[in-house]
C-alpha positions as CSV (number, residue, x, y, z in Angstrom):
1,X,0.0,0.0,0.0
2,X,1.0,3.6,-0.4
3,X,3.4,5.1,2.2
4,X,1.7,8.5,1.7
5,X,-0.4,9.4,4.8
6,X,-3.8,11.0,4.6
7,X,-3.0,14.6,3.8
8,X,-4.1,17.6,5.8
9,X,-3.9,19.5,2.5
10,X,-2.2,22.8,1.9
11,X,-3.7,26.1,3.0
12,X,-5.9,26.3,-0.1
13,X,-7.7,23.2,1.1
14,X,-8.2,24.8,4.5
15,X,-10.2,27.6,2.9
16,X,-13.1,25.2,2.3
17,X,-13.6,24.9,6.0
18,X,-13.5,28.5,6.8
19,X,-17.3,29.3,6.9
20,X,-17.9,30.9,10.3
21,X,-19.9,29.0,12.8
22,X,-22.6,30.7,14.9
23,X,-21.3,33.3,17.2
24,X,-20.5,32.7,20.8
25,X,-22.2,34.0,24.0
26,X,-20.0,35.7,26.6
27,X,-22.7,34.7,29.1
28,X,-21.8,31.1,28.5
29,X,-18.2,31.8,29.5
30,X,-19.1,32.1,33.1
31,X,-20.2,28.5,33.2
32,X,-17.8,25.6,33.6
33,X,-19.5,23.1,31.4
34,X,-22.0,24.8,29.1
35,X,-22.1,23.3,25.6
36,X,-21.1,25.0,22.4
37,X,-24.6,24.7,20.9
38,X,-26.3,26.5,23.7
39,X,-23.6,29.2,23.6
40,X,-23.9,29.7,19.9
41,X,-27.6,30.3,20.1
42,X,-27.2,33.5,22.0
43,X,-25.2,35.1,19.2
44,X,-22.7,37.3,21.0
45,X,-19.5,38.4,19.3
46,X,-16.4,36.3,19.8
47,X,-13.4,38.1,21.3
48,X,-10.2,38.9,19.5
49,X,-7.5,36.6,21.0
50,X,-3.9,37.7,21.4
51,X,-1.6,35.0,22.7
52,X,1.8,36.2,23.9
53,X,4.4,33.5,24.5
54,X,7.7,34.4,26.2
55,X,10.7,32.2,25.9
56,X,12.7,31.0,29.0
57,X,11.1,33.6,31.3
58,X,12.3,33.3,34.9
59,X,9.8,33.3,37.7
60,X,11.7,36.0,39.6
61,X,12.3,38.1,36.5
62,X,8.7,39.1,36.5
63,X,7.9,42.1,38.7
64,X,4.6,40.6,39.9
65,X,6.7,38.1,41.8
66,X,9.0,40.8,43.3
67,X,6.2,42.6,45.1
68,X,6.1,42.4,48.9
69,X,8.8,41.9,51.5
70,X,10.3,38.7,50.0
71,X,12.6,40.6,47.6
72,X,15.4,43.0,48.2
73,X,15.3,46.6,46.8
74,X,18.1,45.7,44.4
75,X,16.1,42.7,43.1
76,X,13.0,44.8,42.7
77,X,14.9,47.6,40.9
78,X,16.5,45.3,38.4
79,X,13.2,43.8,37.2
80,X,11.3,46.4,35.2
81,X,8.0,45.0,33.8
82,X,5.4,47.8,34.4
83,X,3.3,47.0,31.3
84,X,3.0,43.3,32.1
85,X,2.2,44.1,35.8
86,X,-0.5,46.5,34.8
87,X,-2.1,43.8,32.6
88,X,-2.1,41.4,35.6
89,X,-3.6,44.1,37.8
90,X,-6.4,44.4,35.2
91,X,-6.7,40.7,34.6
92,X,-6.3,37.3,36.2
93,X,-3.0,36.0,37.5
94,X,-2.7,32.3,36.7
95,X,-0.7,31.2,39.7
96,X,-0.5,27.5,38.9
97,X,0.1,27.5,35.2
98,X,2.3,24.6,34.1
99,X,4.3,24.0,30.9
100,X,6.8,21.3,29.8
101,X,10.4,21.7,31.0
102,X,11.8,22.6,27.6
103,X,10.8,24.6,24.5
104,X,9.7,22.4,21.6
105,X,7.5,20.1,23.6
106,X,5.7,23.0,25.3
107,X,5.1,24.7,21.9
108,X,4.0,21.4,20.3
109,X,1.6,21.0,23.3
110,X,0.1,24.5,22.9
111,X,-0.4,24.1,19.1
112,X,-1.8,20.5,19.2
113,X,-3.8,20.4,22.4
114,X,-2.0,17.4,23.7
115,X,0.2,17.1,26.8
116,X,3.8,17.1,25.7
117,X,4.1,13.4,26.5
118,X,1.3,12.8,23.9
119,X,2.8,14.8,21.0
120,X,6.5,15.6,21.4
121,X,8.6,15.2,24.6
122,X,12.0,15.9,23.0
123,X,14.0,18.8,21.6
124,X,14.8,17.1,18.3
125,X,16.8,19.0,15.7
126,X,14.7,20.3,12.8
127,X,16.9,18.6,10.1
128,X,15.9,15.0,11.2
129,X,13.5,12.9,9.2
130,X,12.3,9.3,9.1
131,X,11.1,8.2,5.7
132,X,9.5,5.1,7.1
133,X,7.0,7.2,9.1
134,X,5.7,10.1,7.0
135,X,3.3,11.2,9.7
136,X,5.4,11.3,12.9
137,X,8.9,10.8,11.5
138,X,10.2,14.3,12.0
139,X,10.7,16.9,14.7
140,X,7.7,18.7,16.4
141,X,4.0,18.0,15.8
142,X,3.1,15.0,13.7
143,X,1.9,15.9,10.2
144,X,-1.8,14.9,10.6
145,X,-2.6,16.6,13.9
146,X,-4.8,19.6,13.6
147,X,-3.2,22.9,14.7
148,X,-4.8,25.5,17.0
149,X,-4.9,28.1,14.3
150,X,-6.7,25.6,11.9
151,X,-9.3,25.1,14.6
152,X,-9.8,28.9,15.1
153,X,-10.1,29.4,11.3
154,X,-13.0,26.9,11.4
155,X,-14.5,29.3,13.9
156,X,-14.1,32.3,11.5
157,X,-10.9,33.8,13.0
158,X,-8.2,35.5,11.0
159,X,-4.9,33.9,12.1
160,X,-1.5,35.5,12.2
161,X,1.8,34.7,13.8
162,X,5.1,36.3,14.5
163,X,8.3,34.8,16.1
164,X,9.6,31.5,17.2
165,X,7.9,28.3,15.9
166,X,9.9,25.3,17.2
167,X,7.1,22.8,16.5
168,X,8.5,21.2,13.3
169,X,9.9,22.0,9.9
170,X,10.3,18.9,7.8
171,X,7.4,19.4,5.4
172,X,5.1,22.3,4.4
173,X,2.4,20.8,6.7
174,X,4.8,21.2,9.7
175,X,5.1,25.0,9.2
176,X,2.9,27.7,10.8
177,X,1.2,28.2,7.4
178,X,0.6,24.5,7.2
179,X,-0.9,24.6,10.7
180,X,-3.4,27.3,9.8
181,X,-1.7,30.6,10.3
182,X,-2.4,32.9,7.3
183,X,0.8,34.8,7.7
184,X,4.1,34.3,9.6
185,X,7.5,35.8,10.0
186,X,9.9,34.1,12.3
187,X,12.3,31.2,12.7
188,X,11.9,27.4,13.0
189,X,14.4,26.3,15.6
190,X,15.0,26.7,19.3
191,X,16.8,30.0,18.8
192,X,18.9,32.0,16.3
193,X,21.1,35.0,16.4
194,X,19.0,38.1,17.1
195,X,21.0,40.3,14.8
196,X,22.3,38.1,12.0
197,X,19.6,35.4,12.2
198,X,22.2,32.6,11.7
199,X,22.9,29.7,14.0
200,X,25.9,30.3,16.1
201,X,26.5,27.7,18.8
202,X,25.6,30.3,21.4
203,X,22.0,30.3,20.2
204,X,20.9,26.7,20.6
205,X,24.0,24.8,21.9
206,X,23.7,22.5,18.9
207,X,25.7,21.7,15.8
208,X,23.5,20.2,13.1
209,X,24.4,18.1,10.1
210,X,24.4,21.3,8.0
211,X,27.1,22.7,10.4
212,X,24.8,25.6,11.3
213,X,25.7,27.2,8.0
214,X,22.3,28.6,7.1
215,X,20.0,31.5,8.1
216,X,16.9,30.7,10.1
217,X,14.5,33.6,9.2
218,X,11.4,32.7,7.3
219,X,8.1,34.3,6.1
220,X,4.9,32.8,4.8
221,X,1.7,34.2,3.4
222,X,-0.7,33.5,0.5
223,X,1.8,34.3,-2.2
224,X,5.2,33.6,-0.6
225,X,7.1,30.8,1.2
226,X,10.8,31.5,1.8
227,X,13.5,33.4,3.5
228,X,12.9,36.9,4.7
229,X,14.1,39.3,2.1
230,X,12.5,42.6,3.1
231,X,14.3,45.9,2.7
232,X,15.7,46.1,6.3
233,X,17.0,42.5,6.2
234,X,18.7,42.9,2.9
235,X,20.2,46.4,3.6
236,X,24.0,46.7,3.6
237,X,23.8,47.8,7.2
238,X,21.9,44.7,8.4
239,X,24.0,42.4,6.3
240,X,27.4,43.8,7.3
241,X,27.0,45.5,10.7
242,X,23.5,44.7,12.1
243,X,24.4,45.6,15.7
244,X,24.7,49.2,14.7
245,X,21.0,49.6,14.0
246,X,18.0,48.7,16.1
247,X,16.1,48.1,12.9
248,X,18.2,45.0,12.3
249,X,17.2,43.4,15.7
250,X,15.0,40.4,15.0
251,X,12.4,41.4,17.7
252,X,11.9,44.7,15.9
253,X,10.7,42.8,12.8
254,X,8.4,40.7,14.9
255,X,7.0,43.8,16.7
256,X,6.5,45.7,13.4
257,X,4.6,42.9,11.8
258,X,2.4,42.4,14.9
259,X,1.5,46.0,15.0
260,X,0.8,45.9,11.2
261,X,-1.5,42.9,11.7
262,X,-3.5,44.9,14.3
263,X,-3.7,48.0,12.1
264,X,-4.8,46.1,9.0
265,X,-7.4,43.9,10.7
266,X,-11.0,44.7,9.8
267,X,-12.4,45.2,13.3
268,X,-15.9,45.9,11.9
269,X,-16.4,42.3,10.8
270,X,-17.6,40.6,13.9
271,X,-17.7,37.3,12.1
272,X,-14.0,37.3,11.6
273,X,-12.2,38.3,14.8
274,X,-8.4,38.3,15.1
275,X,-6.2,35.6,16.5
276,X,-2.6,36.8,16.8
277,X,0.1,34.5,18.2
278,X,3.0,36.7,19.3
279,X,5.9,34.3,20.1
280,X,8.9,36.1,21.4
281,X,12.5,34.9,20.9
282,X,13.1,36.8,24.1
283,X,14.4,35.8,26.6
284,X,16.2,32.8,25.1
285,X,19.9,32.8,24.4
286,X,22.0,34.2,22.9
287,X,21.6,37.2,25.3
288,X,21.5,40.1,22.8
289,X,19.7,43.4,22.9
290,X,20.0,46.9,21.5
291,X,22.5,49.0,23.4
292,X,20.0,51.7,24.5
293,X,18.1,49.1,26.5
294,X,21.3,48.3,28.4
295,X,21.7,52.0,29.3
296,X,18.1,52.3,30.3
297,X,18.1,49.2,32.6
298,X,21.2,50.6,34.2
299,X,19.5,53.9,34.9
300,X,16.2,52.4,36.0
301,X,17.9,49.9,38.4
302,X,20.2,52.5,39.9
303,X,17.5,55.0,40.5
304,X,15.3,52.3,42.1
305,X,17.9,50.7,44.3
306,X,21.2,52.6,44.1
307,X,22.9,49.4,43.0
308,X,24.7,48.4,39.8
309,X,24.7,45.1,38.0
310,X,27.7,42.9,38.9
311,X,26.8,40.2,36.4
312,X,27.3,40.7,32.7
313,X,24.5,38.2,31.8
314,X,22.1,39.3,34.5
315,X,22.3,42.8,33.1
316,X,21.6,41.5,29.6
317,X,18.7,39.4,30.7
318,X,17.2,42.4,32.6
319,X,17.5,44.6,29.5
320,X,15.9,42.0,27.3
321,X,13.0,41.7,29.8
322,X,12.6,45.5,29.6
323,X,12.4,45.3,25.8
324,X,9.8,42.5,25.9
325,X,7.7,44.4,28.4
326,X,7.7,47.6,26.3
327,X,6.9,45.6,23.1
328,X,3.8,44.1,24.9
329,X,2.9,47.7,25.9
330,X,3.1,48.9,22.3
331,X,0.9,46.0,21.2
332,X,-1.8,46.8,23.8
333,X,-1.7,50.5,22.8
334,X,-2.3,49.5,19.2
335,X,-5.3,47.3,20.1
336,X,-6.7,50.2,22.1
337,X,-6.1,52.7,19.3
338,X,-7.9,50.4,16.9
339,X,-10.9,50.1,19.3
340,X,-10.3,46.3,19.7
341,X,-9.1,46.1,23.3
342,X,-12.6,46.1,25.0
343,X,-13.3,42.8,23.2
344,X,-9.8,41.3,23.4
345,X,-8.7,38.3,25.4
346,X,-4.9,38.5,25.9
347,X,-3.2,35.4,27.2
348,X,0.4,35.5,28.4
349,X,2.6,32.6,29.2
350,X,6.2,31.4,29.2
351,X,7.1,28.2,27.4
352,X,9.0,26.8,30.4
353,X,10.8,28.0,33.5
354,X,13.9,30.2,33.4
355,X,17.3,28.6,32.6
356,X,19.5,29.0,35.7
357,X,22.6,27.6,34.0
358,X,25.3,29.8,32.4
359,X,24.7,31.5,30.0
360,X,20.8,31.3,30.4
361,X,21.0,33.5,33.5
362,X,17.3,33.5,34.6
363,X,16.2,33.5,38.2
364,X,13.3,31.4,39.6
365,X,13.7,32.5,43.2
366,X,12.2,31.1,45.5
367,X,11.3,28.1,43.4
368,X,13.7,25.2,43.0
369,X,15.5,24.4,39.7
370,X,14.8,25.7,36.2
371,X,14.5,24.8,32.6
372,X,15.2,21.1,31.9
373,X,13.9,20.0,35.3
374,X,10.6,18.9,36.7
375,X,11.1,21.1,39.7
376,X,8.6,24.0,40.1
377,X,11.3,26.4,38.7
378,X,11.3,24.4,35.4
379,X,7.6,23.8,34.9
380,X,5.5,26.4,36.9
381,X,5.6,29.4,34.6
382,X,4.6,33.1,34.5
383,X,1.1,33.4,33.1
384,X,-2.0,35.6,33.2
385,X,-5.1,36.7,31.3
386,X,-6.0,40.3,30.5
387,X,-8.0,42.4,28.1
388,X,-11.5,43.8,28.0
389,X,-13.0,40.4,27.5
390,X,-12.1,39.5,31.1
391,X,-15.3,40.1,33.1
392,X,-15.0,43.2,35.4
393,X,-15.6,41.1,38.6
394,X,-12.6,38.9,37.8
395,X,-10.1,41.7,37.1
396,X,-7.3,41.9,39.7
397,X,-7.9,38.3,40.8
398,X,-5.6,35.3,41.2
399,X,-6.6,31.9,39.9
400,X,-4.9,29.0,41.8
401,X,-6.3,26.1,39.9
402,X,-3.9,24.0,37.8
403,X,-3.7,25.0,34.1
404,X,-1.6,23.2,31.5
405,X,-0.2,25.0,28.4
406,X,-2.1,22.3,26.5
407,X,-5.4,23.6,27.8
408,X,-5.4,26.7,25.7
409,X,-6.3,24.6,22.6
410,X,-9.5,23.4,24.2
411,X,-10.3,26.7,25.9
412,X,-9.9,28.7,22.6
413,X,-11.9,26.0,20.6
414,X,-14.7,26.5,23.1
415,X,-14.5,30.3,22.8
416,X,-14.5,30.0,19.0
417,X,-17.4,27.6,19.0
418,X,-15.7,24.7,17.3
419,X,-15.4,21.0,18.3
420,X,-12.2,20.1,20.1
421,X,-11.9,16.7,18.5
422,X,-9.1,16.1,16.0
423,X,-10.9,14.3,13.2
424,X,-7.8,14.5,10.9
425,X,-5.7,12.6,13.4
426,X,-8.5,10.1,13.8
427,X,-8.6,9.5,10.0
428,X,-4.8,9.2,9.9
429,X,-4.9,6.5,12.6
430,X,-6.7,4.1,10.3
431,X,-3.9,4.4,7.9
432,X,-1.2,4.3,10.6
433,X,-2.7,1.1,12.0
434,X,-2.5,-0.6,8.6
435,X,1.2,0.4,8.4
436,X,2.0,-0.7,11.9
437,X,3.1,2.8,12.8
438,X,2.5,4.7,16.1
439,X,-1.1,6.0,16.4
440,X,-1.7,9.7,17.1
441,X,-3.0,10.3,20.6
442,X,-6.3,12.2,20.9
443,X,-6.6,15.8,22.2
444,X,-6.4,15.9,26.0
445,X,-6.7,19.6,26.5
446,X,-9.1,20.8,29.2
447,X,-11.3,23.8,28.4
448,X,-10.4,26.1,31.3
449,X,-12.5,29.3,30.9
450,X,-15.4,28.2,33.1
451,X,-13.0,26.9,35.8
452,X,-11.1,30.1,35.8
453,X,-14.3,32.2,36.0
454,X,-15.7,30.1,38.8
455,X,-12.4,29.6,40.7
456,X,-12.4,25.8,40.6
457,X,-9.6,23.4,39.8
458,X,-10.2,21.7,36.4
459,X,-7.0,19.7,36.5
460,X,-6.6,17.8,39.8
461,X,-4.1,15.5,38.0
462,X,-1.4,16.5,35.4
463,X,1.4,14.4,34.0
464,X,4.3,16.8,33.8
465,X,6.7,14.4,32.0
466,X,7.8,10.8,32.2
467,X,9.5,11.7,35.5
468,X,6.9,14.0,37.0
469,X,3.3,13.8,38.1
470,X,1.1,16.4,39.8
471,X,-1.8,15.0,41.8
472,X,-3.0,18.1,43.6
473,X,-1.7,19.1,46.0
474,X,1.0,16.5,45.8
475,X,3.8,16.3,43.3
476,X,6.0,13.3,42.5
477,X,9.5,13.8,41.0
478,X,11.5,10.7,40.0
479,X,14.9,9.9,38.6
480,X,17.9,12.2,38.1
481,X,17.0,15.9,37.8
482,X,19.5,18.5,36.7
483,X,19.7,22.0,38.2
484,X,18.5,20.8,41.6
485,X,19.2,23.9,43.6
486,X,17.6,27.2,44.7
487,X,18.9,30.5,43.3
488,X,19.2,33.5,45.5
489,X,17.3,36.8,45.5
490,X,19.8,38.4,43.1
491,X,21.2,35.8,40.6
492,X,23.6,35.2,38.9
493,X,26.2,37.4,40.7
494,X,29.9,37.7,41.2
495,X,29.9,35.0,43.8
496,X,28.2,32.4,41.6
497,X,30.4,33.5,38.7
498,X,33.6,32.9,40.7
499,X,32.4,29.3,41.4
500,X,31.2,28.6,37.8
501,X,33.7,25.8,37.5
502,X,31.3,23.9,39.8
503,X,28.4,24.7,37.6
504,X,25.7,24.9,36.6
505,X,26.6,24.5,32.9
506,X,24.4,23.9,29.9
507,X,23.0,20.4,29.9
508,X,21.8,19.9,26.3
509,X,24.9,20.5,24.1
510,X,24.4,18.4,20.9
511,X,26.3,17.4,17.8
512,X,24.3,15.9,15.0
513,X,21.3,15.5,17.4
514,X,23.3,13.5,19.9
515,X,23.9,15.0,23.4
516,X,27.5,15.2,24.6
517,X,28.5,14.9,28.2
518,X,29.4,18.2,29.9
519,X,32.3,16.7,31.7
520,X,35.0,14.1,31.0
521,X,33.1,11.5,33.2
522,X,29.5,10.9,34.2
523,X,30.4,11.9,37.8
524,X,31.9,15.2,36.7
525,X,28.9,15.9,34.4
526,X,26.5,15.4,37.3
527,X,28.5,17.8,39.5
528,X,28.6,20.4,36.8
529,X,24.8,20.0,36.2
530,X,23.8,20.0,39.9
531,X,22.1,16.6,39.6
532,X,19.9,15.2,42.3
533,X,18.7,11.6,42.1
534,X,15.2,11.1,43.3
535,X,15.2,7.5,42.4
536,X,11.7,6.1,42.6
537,X,10.4,9.4,44.0
538,X,10.7,12.6,45.8
539,X,7.3,13.8,47.1
540,X,6.1,17.3,47.9
541,X,3.0,19.1,48.9
542,X,3.4,22.0,46.5
543,X,0.4,23.9,47.9
544,X,2.0,24.2,51.4
545,X,5.6,23.9,50.2
546,X,5.9,25.6,46.7
547,X,9.6,25.8,46.9
548,X,10.0,22.0,47.4
549,X,12.1,22.0,50.5
550,X,10.4,19.3,52.4
551,X,10.6,15.8,50.8
552,X,7.7,13.7,52.2
553,X,8.9,10.5,50.6
554,X,10.6,9.2,53.8
555,X,7.6,10.0,56.0
556,X,5.7,6.8,56.7
557,X,2.4,8.7,56.8
558,X,2.8,9.5,53.1
559,X,3.8,6.0,52.0
560,X,0.5,5.2,50.4
561,X,0.4,8.5,48.5
562,X,3.9,7.9,47.2
563,X,3.1,4.4,46.2
564,X,-0.1,5.2,44.4
565,X,1.4,8.1,42.5
566,X,4.3,5.9,41.4
567,X,1.8,3.4,40.1
568,X,-0.1,6.1,38.3
569,X,3.0,7.6,36.7
570,X,4.1,4.1,35.5
571,X,0.7,3.5,34.1
572,X,0.7,6.9,32.3
573,X,4.1,6.3,30.9
574,X,2.7,3.3,28.9
575,X,0.9,5.9,26.8
576,X,3.8,8.2,26.1
577,X,4.0,9.0,22.4
578,X,7.6,8.2,21.2
579,X,7.7,7.7,17.4
580,X,10.9,7.2,15.5
581,X,11.8,10.8,14.7
582,X,14.6,9.8,12.4
583,X,18.2,11.0,11.9
584,X,19.7,14.1,10.4
585,X,18.9,14.4,6.7
586,X,21.3,15.8,4.0
587,X,18.1,16.9,2.1
588,X,17.7,19.6,4.7
589,X,21.1,21.0,3.8
590,X,20.7,20.7,0.0
591,X,17.2,22.3,0.1
592,X,18.6,25.2,2.2
593,X,21.3,25.8,-0.5
594,X,18.8,25.7,-3.3
595,X,16.6,28.2,-1.5
596,X,19.0,31.0,-0.9
597,X,20.7,29.8,2.3
598,X,17.6,29.6,4.5
599,X,16.5,26.7,6.7
600,X,13.1,25.4,5.7
601,X,11.0,22.3,4.8
602,X,12.9,19.6,2.8
603,X,10.4,16.8,2.4
604,X,7.7,16.9,-0.3
605,X,8.6,20.5,-1.3
606,X,8.6,20.3,-5.1
607,X,7.1,23.5,-6.4
608,X,6.4,24.8,-2.9
609,X,9.1,27.4,-2.4
610,X,8.8,30.9,-3.9
611,X,11.5,31.6,-6.5
612,X,14.8,33.0,-5.2
613,X,16.8,35.8,-6.8
614,X,19.2,34.7,-9.5
615,X,22.7,34.0,-8.1
616,X,25.9,35.4,-9.2
617,X,28.8,33.2,-10.5
618,X,30.6,33.6,-7.1
619,X,27.5,32.7,-5.2
620,X,27.0,29.5,-7.3
621,X,30.7,28.6,-6.7
622,X,30.3,29.1,-3.0
623,X,27.2,27.0,-3.0
624,X,29.0,24.2,-4.8
625,X,31.9,24.4,-2.3
626,X,29.5,24.2,0.6
627,X,27.6,21.3,-0.9
628,X,30.8,19.3,-1.2
629,X,31.7,20.0,2.4
630,X,28.2,19.0,3.7
631,X,28.2,15.9,1.5
632,X,31.4,14.8,3.1
633,X,30.2,15.5,6.7
634,X,26.9,13.6,6.1
635,X,28.7,10.7,4.4
636,X,30.8,10.4,7.6
637,X,27.7,10.5,9.7
638,X,26.4,7.5,7.7
639,X,29.7,5.6,7.8
640,X,30.7,6.2,11.4
641,X,27.4,6.8,13.1
642,X,26.1,10.0,14.7
643,X,28.1,9.7,17.9
644,X,31.4,8.7,16.4
645,X,31.2,11.4,13.7
646,X,30.4,14.0,16.2
647,X,33.2,13.0,18.5
648,X,35.7,13.2,15.7
649,X,34.7,16.7,14.8
650,X,34.4,17.8,18.4
651,X,37.0,15.7,20.3
652,X,36.6,17.5,23.6
653,X,34.1,17.8,26.4
654,X,31.1,20.1,25.9
655,X,32.3,22.1,28.9
656,X,35.3,23.4,26.8
657,X,32.9,24.7,24.1
658,X,30.5,26.1,26.7
659,X,33.4,27.9,28.5
660,X,33.4,30.5,25.7
661,X,29.9,31.6,26.6
662,X,30.1,31.8,30.4
663,X,29.1,34.9,32.4
664,X,31.6,37.5,33.5
665,X,31.7,39.5,36.7
666,X,31.5,43.3,36.1
667,X,33.7,45.4,38.3
668,X,32.4,48.8,39.5
669,X,34.0,50.7,36.7
670,X,33.1,48.2,33.9
671,X,30.3,48.3,31.4
672,X,29.1,45.5,29.2
673,X,30.7,45.0,25.8
674,X,28.4,43.0,23.5
């Protein structure tokens, strides 16, 4: 039988499903379990939805968590987030919002409506592919799962995206456009360089089989699929010396496009509200920001506390946070100027906890751990709701019920008046079963709006990962966990920098999608990564002990709770979705060369890319030289295997590479040099 899966179709096919469904009733939204049919009958206008996703945002790097007596004046002064805090004060703080512990799984969860363990629990490189599984054999979301934007388009929404994707790239169906976004400007991978949009090792900590040679900066709309070639990006200044002009900063392009989307939206057409997904690169590495924000954060922090930054990277992270806060402020101002704010639901979340390793430089104080861990600092994230759509009686409130990042799929489907079920995945499963391939799990998103409005917990149980389970109010953490420490009120600082030889260093350095040890031995690696081994389980009551100081696992009175949660986690792990994602593909490199040096889809792409400008003789010669180089590298990968080929090209421990990116202590008279 054919190896071709049931196709979702290209965006043209999606248009046939775009007829708006009956409008939603805001009155329904106050009820936890009212049906779509009853809601639609009332005929109220659906809200505009703006989803703002921050990247690697530390718990203590949000001013809302610096209020009160628990933070020093210096810590408060360094965190400048007035726009975000104002939105919280006018909205609902989501105090127990959980994401996955790393980027791509969280983003796949958000876009697919599945918990990460049921869609993608690994940060696989975008160049991998597995020809034997054309549905799930690639990074990110499997091909035949229906995306959030596709669902909202069924409900009449106009859908646009800016920023980081990190939910798959292998085929056109894996891209934002293929998932239902009408327009997108952004990048595919975990990160890129904010100024040059390339892939230096400081961005992702990875070396792919294309040797990171290409640019990751892409745009899609009804008439174009390809690398970003707008006037600013192609100007001599941005090509040769981008750091000299704020216009060349990647986040400027994202912000400009987001503001343009708002300005151009037809707010008079109530049958076609706006869905804008604003996915920041900030605050992910590499830590880069326009110079004026460094000067401004210095001034603001000094005026507030009389103190100066002593950590190079803490200063950078604070300046980047200031930039993000002001960008959100500009977006809200644009919505108000357009007359849309009073009927807008703004959702804000981080994709995971802040990275406390160097050079990530976030701070999750007082929570334990950070990105890559199942500790609260890794999975409990900054999140809130705001906008005029939030009922007046709920503004300024705190919701303490458990919310998963996967739940926005179901919540927004409910608001849009569309069925949450993924019929495309169900149809694909018939074919997958015939082929003996992994079946696609169903949507397990919980529609949260009614629970939030009524102050009840709609998720008493949540599988955080294969090693973590929340059974409210208890939390089970198993196995070895990296970054198992608490950061201080002001972190990182000169004291931690002076002891950086003892960690924490970056955990996930990869060559050809194979992770390398940080140290020369396993014992050294665990020391540098601050590993704690919970074995069969550490147990906490995170309602009473949110910072996870008191392990209840050794207390006999909690033995039955520990045992039952272990059994539950083991049972849940039998349903973990773990298809064969594949291995690095030379086609990803060859396609990038053909399409002007930009990363992009490389499977089933014939006739899909927009034409690229004619190349000069020198450019063609350089392409040929690069092709020969990458052919040799990929041939060695096949001959030696991934691990052996990577070890030959990088015959030293990851810590020696990471050492070049470590934080530096700033003396009193020093200022940062980018």
